[in-house]
C-alpha positions in Angstrom: -10.7 -35.2 -169.5 -13.3 -35.7 -172.2 -15.6 -33.1 -173.7 -19.3 -33.8 -174.3 -21.7 -32.0 -176.6 -25.0 -32.0 -174.6 -28.5 -31.6 -176.1 -30.4 -28.5 -174.8 -32.5 -30.5 -172.4 -29.5 -32.4 -171.2 -27.6 -29.2 -170.4 -30.6 -27.9 -168.5 -30.8 -31.1 -166.5 -27.1 -30.9 -165.6 -27.2 -27.2 -164.7 -30.6 -26.9 -163.0 -29.6 -28.0 -159.4 -26.7 -25.5 -159.5 -28.8 -22.6 -160.8 -31.9 -23.1 -158.7 -30.1 -24.0 -155.5 -33.3 -23.5 -153.4 -35.1 -26.3 -155.3 -34.8 -29.8 -154.0 -36.4 -31.6 -157.0 -35.4 -31.4 -160.6 -37.4 -33.4 -163.1 -36.6 -34.1 -166.8 -39.7 -35.5 -168.6 -38.6 -36.5 -172.1 -39.7 -38.6 -175.0 -38.4 -42.1 -175.9 -34.8 -41.9 -177.1 -34.4 -38.3 -176.0 -31.2 -39.1 -174.2 -32.4 -39.4 -170.6 -29.9 -42.1 -169.5 -27.0 -40.2 -171.0 -28.2 -37.1 -169.1 -28.1 -39.0 -165.8 -24.6 -40.5 -166.6 -23.2 -37.0 -167.3 -24.8 -35.7 -164.2 -23.2 -38.4 -162.0 -19.8 -37.7 -163.7 -20.0 -34.0 -163.2 -21.0 -34.2 -159.6 -18.2 -36.8 -158.9 -15.7 -34.3 -160.3 -17.1 -31.4 -158.1 -16.9 -33.5 -155.0 -13.3 -34.8 -155.3 -11.3 -34.3 -152.1 -14.3 -33.1 -150.1 -15.8 -34.6 -147.0 -19.1 -34.3 -145.2 -19.5 -32.7 -141.8 -18.7 -36.0 -140.1 -15.5 -36.5 -142.2 -17.0 -39.1 -144.5 -16.6 -39.5 -148.3 -19.3 -37.9 -150.5 -22.0 -40.3 -151.7 -24.3 -40.1 -154.7 -27.3 -42.4 -155.3 -28.0 -43.7 -158.8 -31.5 -45.3 -158.9 -33.2 -47.4 -161.6 -36.0 -49.8 -162.0 -33.7 -52.8 -161.5 -30.0 -53.2 -160.7 -29.5 -55.3 -163.8 -31.0 -52.5 -165.9 -28.7 -49.9 -164.3 -25.6 -52.0 -164.8 -26.4 -52.5 -168.5 -27.4 -48.8 -169.2 -26.4 -45.9 -167.0 -23.5 -47.5 -165.3 -22.2 -48.8 -168.6 -22.2 -45.2 -170.0 -20.4 -44.0 -166.9 -17.7 -46.7 -167.0 -17.1 -46.1 -170.7 -16.6 -42.4 -170.1 -14.3 -43.1 -167.1 -12.2 -45.5 -169.2 -12.0 -43.1 -172.2 -10.8 -40.3 -169.9 -8.4 -42.7 -168.2 -10.0 -41.9 -164.8 -9.4 -44.4 -162.0 -12.4 -46.2 -160.6 -13.5 -49.4 -158.9 -16.7 -51.4 -158.9 -17.8 -53.3 -155.8 -20.3 -55.7 -157.3 -21.2 -57.2 -154.0 -22.4 -53.9 -152.6 -23.2 -52.2 -155.9 -20.9 -49.3 -155.3 -18.9 -47.5 -158.0 -16.0 -45.5 -156.5 -14.7 -42.6 -158.6 -11.7 -41.2 -156.8 -12.9 -40.1 -153.4 -16.7 -40.2 -154.3 -18.9 -43.3 -154.0 -21.9 -43.9 -156.3 -24.5 -46.2 -154.8 -26.4 -48.1 -157.5 -29.9 -48.7 -156.1 -33.0 -50.6 -157.5 -36.2 -48.8 -157.0 -38.8 -51.5 -157.8 -39.2 -52.4 -154.1 -39.3 -49.0 -152.2 -39.4 -50.7 -148.8 -35.9 -52.1 -149.5 -34.4 -48.7 -150.3 -32.1 -48.1 -147.3 -28.5 -47.6 -146.3 -26.2 -44.6 -146.4 -27.4 -41.1 -146.6 -26.3 -39.3 -149.8 -25.7 -35.8 -151.1 -27.8 -36.2 -154.2 -29.8 -38.8 -156.2 -30.3 -39.3 -159.9 -33.3 -41.6 -160.7 -33.8 -43.2 -164.1 -37.2 -43.9 -165.7 -39.1 -43.6 -162.4 -42.5 -43.5 -164.2 -41.9 -47.1 -165.4 -42.2 -48.2 -161.8 -45.9 -47.6 -161.6 -47.3 -49.2 -164.8 -47.5 -52.9 -163.8 -49.5 -52.8 -160.6 -52.2 -50.6 -159.0 -49.6 -49.7 -156.3 -48.1 -46.3 -156.8 -44.5 -47.5 -156.8 -43.1 -44.3 -158.3 -44.4 -42.1 -155.5 -43.3 -44.5 -152.8 -39.8 -45.0 -154.4 -39.2 -41.2 -154.6 -40.5 -40.8 -151.0 -38.0 -43.5 -149.8 -35.1 -41.9 -151.8 -36.0 -38.5 -150.4 -35.4 -39.8 -146.9 -31.9 -40.9 -147.8 -30.9 -37.6 -149.5 -29.5 -35.7 -146.5 -25.7 -35.7 -146.6 -24.4 -32.2 -146.1 -21.0 -31.3 -147.6 -19.4 -27.9 -146.6 -19.1 -25.6 -149.6 -21.7 -27.4 -151.6 -25.4 -26.7 -152.1 -28.0 -28.5 -149.9 -28.9 -32.1 -150.9 -31.2 -32.6 -153.9 -32.9 -35.1 -156.2 -32.8 -35.2 -160.0 -34.8 -37.6 -162.1 -35.2 -38.2 -165.8 -38.1 -40.3 -167.2 -40.5 -40.8 -170.1 -44.0 -39.9 -169.1 -46.4 -42.8 -168.9 -49.4 -40.5 -169.0 -51.0 -39.6 -165.7 -49.4 -42.2 -163.4 -46.8 -42.1 -160.7 -44.7 -39.2 -161.9 -47.8 -37.2 -162.6 -49.0 -37.8 -159.1 -45.6 -36.5 -157.8 -46.0 -33.5 -160.1 -49.5 -32.7 -158.8 -48.4 -33.2 -155.2 -45.8 -30.5 -155.7 -48.3 -28.2 -157.3 -50.9 -28.8 -154.6 -48.6 -28.2 -151.7 -46.7 -25.3 -153.4 -43.4 -27.1 -153.1 -40.7 -25.7 -155.3 -39.4 -27.9 -158.2 -37.9 -27.5 -161.6 -39.5 -29.4 -164.6 -37.7 -29.7 -167.9 -39.1 -31.2 -171.1 -37.2 -32.9 -173.9 -38.6 -34.2 -177.2 -37.5 -37.3 -179.0 -36.9 -35.2 -182.1 -34.4 -33.0 -180.2 -31.9 -35.9 -180.0 -29.7 -35.4 -183.1 -27.9 -38.7 -182.3 -30.9 -40.8 -183.1 -31.0 -42.6 -186.5 -32.7 -40.6 -189.3 -36.4 -41.2 -189.3 -36.4 -42.7 -185.8 -38.9 -40.2 -184.4 -41.2 -40.6 -187.5 -41.2 -44.4 -187.1 -42.3 -44.1 -183.5 -44.9 -41.4 -184.3 -46.4 -43.8 -186.9 -47.3 -46.2 -184.0 -48.9 -43.7 -181.8 -52.1 -41.7 -181.6 -51.9 -37.9 -181.4 -52.3 -38.1 -177.6 -49.7 -40.8 -177.3 -47.2 -38.8 -179.4 -47.5 -35.9 -177.0 -46.9 -38.2 -174.0 -44.3 -40.7 -175.3 -42.4 -38.4 -177.7 -42.8 -34.9 -176.2 -42.9 -35.6 -172.4 -46.4 -34.3 -171.6 -48.7 -35.6 -168.8 -52.0 -36.6 -170.6 -54.5 -39.4 -169.7 -53.8 -42.4 -171.9 -54.5 -45.3 -169.5 -58.2 -45.0 -168.9 -61.3 -46.7 -170.3 -60.8 -49.4 -172.8 -57.7 -51.7 -172.5 -57.5 -52.0 -176.3 -58.6 -48.6 -177.4 -56.9 -49.1 -180.8 -59.1 -52.2 -181.7 -61.6 -51.6 -184.5 -64.2 -54.1 -185.6 -63.8 -52.7 -189.2 -60.0 -52.9 -189.4 -59.1 -55.7 -187.0 -61.9 -58.3 -187.4 -63.3 -60.4 -190.3 -66.3 -62.8 -190.2 -64.3 -65.1 -192.5 -63.1 -68.3 -190.8 -59.5 -69.2 -191.5 -58.9 -72.3 -189.4 -59.6 -74.8 -192.2 -57.3 -72.9 -194.6 -54.2 -73.3 -192.4 -51.6 -75.1 -194.5 -49.8 -78.2 -193.2 -46.4 -76.4 -193.4 -47.5 -73.4 -191.4 -46.6 -72.7 -187.8 -49.3 -72.1 -185.2 -49.0 -70.2 -181.9 -51.3 -71.2 -179.1 -51.7 -68.7 -176.2 -53.4 -70.2 -173.1 -54.8 -68.8 -169.9 -55.8 -70.9 -166.8 -59.0 -70.7 -164.8 -60.6 -73.7 -163.1 -63.5 -74.9 -165.2 -63.0 -72.4 -168.1 -59.4 -72.4 -169.4 -59.4 -70.0 -172.4 -57.0 -69.7 -175.2 -56.5 -68.9 -178.9 -54.5 -70.0 -181.8 -52.8 -67.8 -184.4 -50.9 -68.0 -187.6 -48.6 -65.5 -189.4 -49.2 -64.5 -193.0 -47.6 -61.6 -194.8 -46.4 -60.1 -191.6 -49.9 -60.1 -189.9 -50.8 -62.2 -186.9 -54.2 -63.9 -187.7 -56.2 -65.3 -184.8 -57.8 -68.3 -186.4 -59.6 -70.0 -183.5 -60.6 -69.5 -179.9 -60.9 -72.3 -177.3 -62.4 -72.9 -173.9 -61.4 -76.1 -172.1 -63.3 -77.4 -169.0 -60.4 -79.8 -168.5 -57.1 -78.4 -169.5 -55.6 -81.9 -169.8 -57.7 -82.5 -172.9 -56.5 -79.3 -174.6 -53.4 -80.8 -176.5 -55.5 -83.6 -178.0 -58.2 -81.1 -179.1 -55.6 -78.7 -180.7 -53.8 -81.5 -182.4 -57.0 -82.9 -183.8 -57.9 -79.5 -185.3 -54.4 -79.0 -186.7 -53.0 -82.5 -187.3 -49.8 -81.7 -189.2 -48.7 -78.1 -188.3 -45.9 -77.1 -186.1 -47.4 -75.8 -182.9 -45.8 -73.6 -180.2 -47.7 -73.5 -176.9 -47.3 -70.2 -174.9 -48.9 -70.6 -171.4 -49.5 -68.2 -168.6 -46.2 -68.5 -166.6 -48.0 -68.1 -163.2 -49.8 -71.4 -163.7 -46.8 -73.6 -163.1 -48.8 -76.3 -161.2 -51.4 -76.7 -164.0 -48.6 -76.8 -166.6 -46.9 -79.8 -165.0 -50.1 -81.8 -165.1 -50.1 -82.4 -168.8 -46.5 -82.2 -170.1 -47.0 -85.8 -171.2 -50.1 -84.9 -173.3 -48.2 -82.0 -175.0 -45.2 -84.1 -175.8 -47.4 -87.0 -177.0 -49.1 -84.6 -179.4 -45.8 -83.1 -180.6 -46.5 -79.6 -179.3 -43.5 -77.5 -178.4 -43.7 -76.1 -174.9 -42.6 -72.4 -174.6 -41.7 -71.4 -171.1 -40.7 -68.1 -169.5 -39.6 -67.8 -165.8 -42.2 -65.1 -165.3 -44.9 -63.4 -167.4 -43.9 -60.1 -169.2 -45.5 -57.0 -167.8 -49.2 -56.8 -168.3 -49.0 -53.2 -169.4 -46.2 -53.8 -171.8 -48.0 -56.7 -173.5 -51.3 -54.7 -173.7 -49.5 -51.7 -175.2 -47.9 -54.0 -177.8 -51.3 -55.6 -178.7 -52.8 -52.1 -179.1 -50.0 -51.1 -181.4 -50.5 -54.2 -183.5 -54.1 -53.3 -183.8 -53.3 -49.7 -184.7 -50.9 -50.6 -187.6 -53.2 -53.5 -188.7 -50.7 -56.2 -187.9 -53.3 -58.2 -185.8 -56.5 -59.6 -187.3 -59.1 -61.7 -185.5 -61.3 -64.0 -187.6 -64.7 -65.5 -187.3 -63.3 -68.6 -185.6 -62.3 -66.4 -182.7 -65.3 -64.0 -182.4 -65.3 -64.5 -178.6 -61.8 -63.2 -178.5 -62.7 -60.1 -180.5 -65.7 -59.5 -178.2 -63.4 -59.8 -175.2 -60.9 -57.3 -176.7 -63.7 -54.8 -177.5 -65.2 -55.1 -173.9 -62.1 -55.1 -171.8 -62.1 -52.1 -169.4 -59.5 -50.7 -167.0 -60.4 -50.4 -163.3 -61.1 -47.1 -161.5 -57.3 -46.7 -160.9 -56.6 -47.0 -164.6 -55.1 -50.4 -164.2 -55.8 -53.7 -166.1 -57.7 -55.8 -163.6 -57.5 -59.5 -163.0 -60.3 -61.6 -164.5 -62.9 -62.7 -162.0 -65.6 -65.2 -162.9 -66.4 -66.8 -166.2 -68.0 -63.7 -167.7 -64.8 -61.6 -167.4 -63.2 -60.7 -170.8 -59.8 -60.6 -169.2 -59.4 -64.4 -169.5 -59.5 -64.3 -173.3 -57.3 -61.2 -173.4 -54.5 -62.9 -171.4 -53.9 -65.7 -173.9 -53.8 -63.2 -176.8 -51.3 -61.0 -174.9 -49.0 -63.9 -174.2 -49.1 -65.1 -177.8 -48.4 -61.7 -179.4 -45.5 -60.9 -177.1 -43.8 -64.2 -177.9 -44.3 -63.7 -181.7 -43.0 -60.2 -181.8 -40.0 -61.1 -179.7 -39.1 -64.1 -181.8 -40.2 -63.7 -185.4 -37.9 -61.6 -187.6 -40.7 -59.9 -189.5 -41.7 -58.2 -186.3 -38.3 -57.2 -185.0 -38.8 -53.6 -186.1 -41.9 -53.4 -183.9 -40.0 -55.1 -181.1 -37.3 -52.5 -181.4 -39.7 -49.6 -181.4 -42.2 -50.8 -178.8 -40.6 -53.3 -176.5 -36.8 -53.1 -176.4 -36.7 -50.3 -173.9 -38.9 -52.4 -171.6 -37.4 -55.9 -171.8 -35.4 -57.3 -168.9 -32.2 -58.2 -170.7 -30.7 -60.3 -167.9 -30.1 -63.8 -169.3 -31.4 -66.7 -167.3 -29.3 -69.8 -167.0 -31.3 -72.9 -167.9 -30.3 -76.3 -169.3 -31.9 -78.8 -171.6 -33.9 -76.1 -173.4 -33.8 -74.1 -176.6 -33.3 -70.3 -176.2 -35.7 -68.4 -178.3 -35.0 -64.8 -177.2 -36.4 -62.2 -174.9 -36.4 -64.6 -172.0 -38.3 -67.4 -173.7 -37.2 -71.0 -174.0 -38.7 -74.0 -175.8 -38.7 -77.4 -174.3 -38.8 -80.1 -176.9 
């Protein structure tokens, strides 16, 4: 046996289903770093201890569902916490990696990814704990959070004599008024009973000193209430880059001719037939400076043009990963012009990269110069659609094409340049997919990126 000192909101999350036994849904909405994953791990451990030796009405072992965005994320976070506690307490357990089942004594914990709700199937369970469910609905217009909870709800039906009726608990950071908010409003609208618990980032005494203040410095007042205090407020509407300011983040001065021969350039590129748009940036004094914007009718000419403008500098090319066919057409031109090719197996989340760029604007770590005025104009005009999502660019007048290259570049820089690691830690680390990809003949750069010489 081991003893745990729980934070107030963690204790409420653990106790809620056993105090309010007539409520099926129990929701902890908490700030970043408030201890949500630890809350879920403790909940699973507590329920596994309660159910030891029990069987359901058909004589089967009790089952618990542990849900997360991806299986890889679950294994490296919540399951890692649980396994560590089991080992520290010298509790016997086994892990079936093929079927993703953790067996603790006579109780089975089914690890389940939630990102594809239609694939959530299998055994019925007595209870479910869902981690970061609101992160499911921020990358597409589809309401994945609502659909995932609905699919899990269908599985939570195992009845165990002597125990309360089946129930669902979930712990997540609010992403504003997205999937979790829709679930909340659905409960309110239908009059369905539920328990909602809030936890603040500042309430977690185990965070490093000043952690909450560092996060707060990156956020607007509304974002602080959402990301640090667990409120449902609208933050994903209107402008894509609401933190961009012409006064703070743009200068008419042109920097492209002042780039030194020993400086490194970063070239972000989007692909669209007939108008391939990109931009080039350099880093000075911890600030990303966008020195030039490009539009190429024929993308095969791009490496020669970029190298002509910057004949001696080291250049990293960061393309849109979805354009694999276009990329292969001019590998030769890139190599001939001594431009390093930076590849990622898939693009990072659109919302994650847009959020990052917003924060770079907010803390004045991103400056657009006169050589890239069209990029600044695109940033200032980019609008979300009527569902609050970042749309795909359609047609040559869409500002999204210029925005995409900027997003790719900034994400790569923050993930791979040490002067931005604090921003990476505060803004991106909780989002990054940490599963390493096995590739050969390439240089690993971090955060899923690889450079091909």
